[in-house]
C-alpha positions, 0 to 999 in steps of 0.5 A: 439511528444506525445510519446516523451512527455509521455516518458519524463514525465515518466522519470521525475516521475521515477527521482522524486521517486529516489530523494525521496528515496535518500534524502527525500522531501528536495531532490525533487527540479526541479533543481535536476529533471532537472539534473537527466533527462538532461532537462533544469529546465524551461522544467520541468515546461512544465510538472509540474507547481509546486512540488505539481502537481508533487507529485499529479501525482506521487500518482495518478500513484503509488497508483493504482499500489500498489492496483493492487499488493495487488489484484494480490497477493490475486488472486494468492492463492486459499482459503479465509484464504490464500487470507486474509493472502496475503492481509495483507502480501502484504500491509506490503511488500509495506509499508516497501519498501523505494519507497512506504515510500518516496511517502507516506511521501511526499504526507502527506505534499504536497497534498491538501484536494481533493488529500488526499480525493482521497488517502483515497478513494483508501485505501477504495478500498483496504478494499473492496478487502477483503469484498468478501473474508469475505463474502465467509467465511460466516461472517455476517458483512464483511464490518465492519470486513474489516474496522477492518482488515484495522486498523490491517494492519495500526497498523502493518505498524506502528510497522514495519516502526516506528523503535520502536520494536525489531521484524523485519518486517517479524515477524510483518507480521507473527503476523499480519497474525496470528491475522487476521486469528485466533485472539489474541489467535492464539499464533502468528502463523496462524493455517493452511492457506489452511484448507478445511473448512477454520476453520469456527465456527458454524454460519459461522464466521471464527475461 
């Protein structure tokens, strides 16, 4: 019985993701969920007391998975510069995924203050992923730089998803990686991700 309920709960969450992608927040109704999953509408309420409760659980399930994807992308490469590039690229890849966009969009309007605080904490954990990498590069203030890097990623996400610029998301990712690794004077292309000394300046700070 418990296994069956878990499967039904997972099916409802998956149906919610699909509805959000197909029709946005307005499409996510308990009637639509019931139709997608073959449940009675009253049965949906047995799993989620309200739409806000559904969205809260959707975020609680999906946000840690996205953080794990960023962490895995960083673990898949070797040098600190490659890890920083992976950190930027994977977050942009997630942000331009329609399922991610749909969940993030509805979370902004449906979640209460406590749930939003949990999301902010999850984003803070993402920034922590890169602190050790910056420390390995010899940066004297890795936490501060990690926060600045998070700001760069947020700006890149806005540029890639806002539809305002002429550049496709892939080019936005290239530019963001170049700035993260080599600053605004980097010319728009990262200068060698796998350099043996990771392009450190005197004093240990990344070039």
